[in-house]
C-alpha positions in Angstrom: 13.9 -5.8 29.1 16.2 -5.9 26.1 15.1 -3.5 23.3 14.5 -6.4 20.8 11.9 -7.9 23.2 10.0 -4.6 23.2 9.5 -4.6 19.5 5.9 -3.9 18.5 5.3 -7.4 17.1 6.0 -8.9 20.6 4.7 -6.1 22.8 1.3 -6.1 21.1 0.5 -9.6 22.5 3.0 -10.1 25.3 3.9 -8.2 28.5 7.7 -8.8 29.0 9.3 -7.6 32.2 12.6 -8.1 34.0 12.5 -10.6 36.8 15.2 -11.7 39.2 13.2 -14.8 40.2 13.0 -16.2 36.7 16.0 -18.2 35.4 15.9 -16.4 32.1 15.7 -13.0 33.8 12.3 -12.2 32.4 8.6 -12.9 33.0 6.2 -13.0 30.1 2.5 -12.5 30.4 0.1 -13.0 27.5 -2.3 -10.2 26.7 -5.4 -12.3 26.3 -7.7 -9.5 25.2 -5.3 -8.4 22.4 -5.1 -11.9 21.1 -8.9 -12.4 21.3 -9.4 -9.2 19.3 -6.8 -10.3 16.7 -8.4 -13.7 16.3 -11.8 -12.2 15.6 -10.6 -11.1 12.2 -7.9 -13.6 11.6 -7.9 -16.2 8.9 -5.6 -18.8 7.5 -3.5 -18.7 4.4 -1.5 -21.6 3.0 1.1 -21.1 0.3 2.9 -24.0 -1.3 5.9 -23.3 -3.4 9.1 -24.9 -4.6 10.7 -21.5 -5.5 10.4 -19.3 -2.4 12.7 -19.9 0.6 10.9 -18.1 3.4 7.5 -17.0 4.5 8.0 -13.3 4.3 9.1 -13.4 0.7 6.2 -15.7 -0.2 3.7 -13.3 1.5 5.3 -10.3 -0.3 4.9 -12.1 -3.7 1.3 -13.0 -2.9 0.5 -9.5 -1.9 2.0 -8.1 -5.1 0.0 -10.6 -7.1 -3.1 -9.5 -5.2 -2.4 -5.8 -6.0 -2.2 -6.7 -9.7 -5.5 -8.6 -9.6 -7.2 -5.8 -7.7 -5.6 -3.3 -10.2 -7.2 -5.2 -13.1 -10.5 -5.2 -11.3 -10.3 -1.5 -10.6 -9.3 -0.8 -14.2 -12.1 -3.0 -15.5 -14.6 -1.0 -13.4 -13.2 2.5 -13.7 -12.3 2.3 -17.3 -15.3 0.1 -18.2 -13.0 -2.6 -19.5 -15.3 -5.4 -18.0 -17.2 -5.7 -21.2 -15.6 -3.7 -24.0 -18.8 -3.2 -26.0 -17.0 -2.1 -29.2 -17.7 -2.9 -32.8 -14.2 -2.5 -34.2 -11.0 -4.3 -33.4 -8.9 -1.1 -33.4 -11.1 0.5 -30.8 -11.0 -2.6 -28.6 -7.2 -2.7 -28.9 -7.0 1.0 -28.0 -9.1 0.5 -24.9 -7.0 -2.5 -23.7 -3.8 -0.5 -24.4 -5.0 2.4 -22.3 -5.9 -0.1 -19.5 -2.5 -1.7 -19.7 -0.7 1.6 -19.4 -2.9 2.5 -16.5 -2.1 -0.8 -14.8 1.7 -0.2 -15.3 1.3 3.2 -13.7 -0.7 1.8 -10.8 1.9 -0.9 -10.2 4.7 1.7 -10.2 2.7 3.9 -7.7 2.2 0.8 -5.5 5.9 0.0 -5.6 6.9 3.5 -4.6 4.3 3.6 -1.9 5.7 0.4 -0.5 9.3 1.6 -0.7 8.6 5.0 0.9 6.1 3.7 3.5 3.3 5.9 2.1 0.8 3.2 2.9 1.2 4.1 6.6 -0.2 7.6 5.8 -2.7 6.9 3.0 -4.2 4.5 0.6 -3.5 4.6 -3.2 -7.0 6.0 -3.7 -6.3 8.8 -1.2 -2.9 9.5 -2.9 -4.7 10.0 -6.2 -7.5 12.1 -4.7 -4.9 14.2 -3.0 -3.0 14.8 -6.2 -6.3 15.5 -8.1 -6.8 18.5 -5.8 -3.8 20.4 -7.3 -5.2 23.6 -8.7 -3.7 26.1 -11.2 -5.4 29.4 -12.1 -4.4 31.7 -15.0 -5.0 35.4 -14.2 -4.1 37.9 -16.9 -1.9 35.3 -18.6 0.0 34.6 -15.3 -0.1 31.0 -14.1 -0.8 30.7 -10.4 -0.4 27.4 -8.6 -2.3 27.0 -5.3 0.1 26.2 -2.4 0.8 22.5 -2.0 -0.6 20.7 1.0 1.7 18.8 3.3 0.4 15.5 1.8 0.9 16.7 -1.7 4.5 17.8 -0.9 5.1 14.3 0.8 3.9 12.6 -2.4 6.2 14.7 -4.7 9.2 13.9 -2.5 8.4 10.2 -2.4 8.2 10.0 -6.1 11.3 12.2 -6.5 9.4 14.7 -8.5 10.3 18.4 -8.4 7.5 20.4 -6.8 5.7 22.7 -9.3 6.2 26.5 -8.9 
């Protein structure tokens, strides 16, 4: 069959073969088991908008919004921003400012991970854990960096950051 008919989005659910008997030149069989498995976890989502022209763009915007919401939730939990529990306005503003900066960084990390297809290899949490394992030791005043792992090197390249030496 033609290459475009073998794309993963089709071949996951359909078996497409050449056929001399069919007027179109192809026969198509539905992979019932694959569809059944997919429907077990499928749900519906309805987006109504006057501004977005196509479904892919609407879904991308929705997912980015979801990332921001989950980012705020993570920040509230990890930075204890849920209930600020402060007695002075200045301290509260400092905590919120740190949370805002952290959210900006998380949004940028998400953007780069999308652009460089890093989500195919790892989650954002795994990316941060991988980078947290970087180790430097100072022996007799000499700075020694432990060798980078393959994943750490991939992350540095994706973010266009020079690897440390």
